[in-house]
C-alpha positions in Angstrom: -61.2 14.5 -50.9 -58.0 16.9 -51.2 -56.6 14.2 -48.0 -57.4 11.6 -50.2 -55.4 12.9 -53.4 -53.3 13.8 -52.2 -51.6 10.4 -49.7 -52.2 8.5 -53.1 -49.9 11.7 -55.2 -47.7 11.3 -51.8 -46.9 7.5 -52.2 -46.4 8.3 -55.9 -43.9 10.3 -55.2 -42.2 8.2 -52.9 -42.7 6.4 -55.4 -39.5 7.8 -57.0 -41.9 7.7 -60.1 -41.8 10.9 -62.4 -45.2 13.3 -61.8 -44.3 16.5 -61.7 -42.8 16.8 -58.1 -39.1 16.4 -56.8 -37.7 14.4 -53.7 -39.1 16.3 -50.5 -42.5 16.7 -51.4 -44.5 16.3 -48.7 -48.2 15.9 -48.2 -48.0 19.6 -46.9 -47.3 20.0 -50.4 -48.9 17.3 -52.2 -52.8 19.0 -50.2 -52.1 22.5 -51.6 -51.6 20.9 -55.1 -54.7 19.4 -54.9 -56.6 22.2 -53.6 -55.1 24.3 -56.3 -56.3 22.6 -59.2 -59.0 20.3 -58.2 -61.9 22.5 -58.9 -60.6 23.7 -62.1 -64.0 23.0 -64.6 -61.0 22.1 -67.5 -60.2 19.1 -65.2 -62.3 15.7 -65.0 -60.8 13.9 -62.0 -62.2 10.1 -61.6 -60.9 8.1 -58.1 -60.8 4.8 -56.9 -62.0 3.7 -53.6 -61.4 0.9 -51.9 -64.7 1.7 -49.0 -64.4 5.8 -48.3 -60.6 4.7 -48.4 -59.7 6.6 -52.1 -56.8 4.5 -53.4 -56.4 5.9 -56.6 -57.0 8.4 -59.2 -56.8 10.0 -63.2 -57.9 13.4 -64.4 -59.1 14.1 -67.9 -58.4 18.0 -69.3 -59.9 19.4 -71.4 -58.0 21.0 -74.3 -59.7 24.7 -74.4 -58.2 25.6 -77.7 -60.7 25.9 -80.2 -59.0 23.4 -82.7 -58.1 21.6 -80.6 -62.6 20.8 -79.0 -61.6 17.2 -79.9 -60.0 15.8 -77.8 -57.8 16.3 -73.6 -54.9 15.1 -72.6 -55.2 11.3 -69.6 -53.1 13.7 -66.2 -52.2 12.3 -62.9 -52.8 8.2 -63.8 -52.3 7.0 -59.6 -52.4 3.8 -57.5 -51.5 3.6 -54.1 -48.7 0.3 -54.8 -50.9 -1.6 -52.1 -53.8 -0.7 -54.6 -52.1 -2.1 -57.9 -52.2 -5.1 -59.8 -57.0 -5.6 -58.7 -58.2 -4.2 -62.0 -58.2 0.4 -61.3 -56.8 1.6 -63.4 -58.0 -0.1 -66.2 -61.8 1.2 -64.8 -60.7 4.2 -64.0 -59.8 4.6 -68.0 -62.8 2.7 -69.4 -64.4 5.9 -67.1 -62.7 8.5 -68.0 -63.1 7.1 -72.4 -66.5 6.7 -71.4 -67.0 10.7 -70.2 -64.1 11.6 -72.4 -66.7 11.2 -75.5 -69.3 12.1 -73.5 -67.8 15.9 -73.8 -66.7 14.9 -77.1 -63.3 14.9 -76.7 -62.6 11.5 -79.4 -58.5 11.6 -79.0 -56.2 11.6 -76.1 -52.9 11.5 -75.1 -51.0 11.4 -72.8 -47.2 10.8 -71.6 -45.5 8.4 -69.1 -41.2 7.3 -68.1 -40.2 4.8 -70.8 -39.4 2.1 -70.0 -41.6 2.5 -67.4 -44.6 -0.2 -66.6 -47.6 1.9 -67.1 -46.0 1.4 -70.5 -47.2 -2.4 -70.6 -50.4 -1.7 -68.5 -51.6 1.8 -71.7 -49.8 -0.7 -74.7 -52.7 -3.3 -73.6 -54.8 -1.3 -73.3 -54.9 0.1 -77.0 -52.7 2.9 -77.2 -50.6 3.5 -79.6 -46.7 5.6 -78.8 -46.7 8.9 -80.8 -43.1 9.5 -80.1 -39.9 9.8 -77.0 -38.6 12.6 -75.7 -34.4 12.4 -73.7 -34.3 14.8 -71.7 -38.1 15.1 -71.1 -38.4 15.4 -67.4 -37.4 15.3 -64.6 -37.4 12.2 -62.0 -37.8 12.3 -57.9 -34.4 13.7 -58.0 -34.1 16.0 -60.6 -32.3 13.4 -62.6 -33.5 13.8 -66.5 -35.3 10.7 -68.5 -36.7 10.2 -71.4 -40.7 10.3 -72.1 -43.0 8.9 -74.9 -46.2 10.2 -75.4 -48.9 8.1 -76.1 -52.7 7.9 -78.6 -55.7 6.7 -78.7 -58.8 7.5 -80.7 -61.5 7.1 -79.6 -65.4 6.1 -81.0 -66.8 9.7 -82.3 -69.9 11.2 -81.4 -73.5 11.4 -83.1 
């Protein structure tokens, strides 16, 4: 699993997407990052498969603060370039949202690079813009870029 997730992460970074890593990031770096984070009990990870090949992933990061047990963050929503526009991102988010409800998490947040294609994707799926923070994170070349923050309210569990 780590190998497939590392490949997806490296493909995303190599494309220039701002997902936490800079130019020079290697497959070994990606493997180490996933190995260090995959077993965190606060984070649930889904993968999209094409046969046995991992082609995408998304993570639900459960807030641990006592006053935030109703919320979670969406992280590492990644799909290989050659597997995009097949509905995998939608399926990954649907699985994440269903699990969030089961976990009692009915408020989700995420951030993405401002003016990126991801913004259209999230808005189409009902996410609401909370705001833009200039220079929030750097791109892969270490140039500061703005990030748009989104939120989505899910049905509250009974």
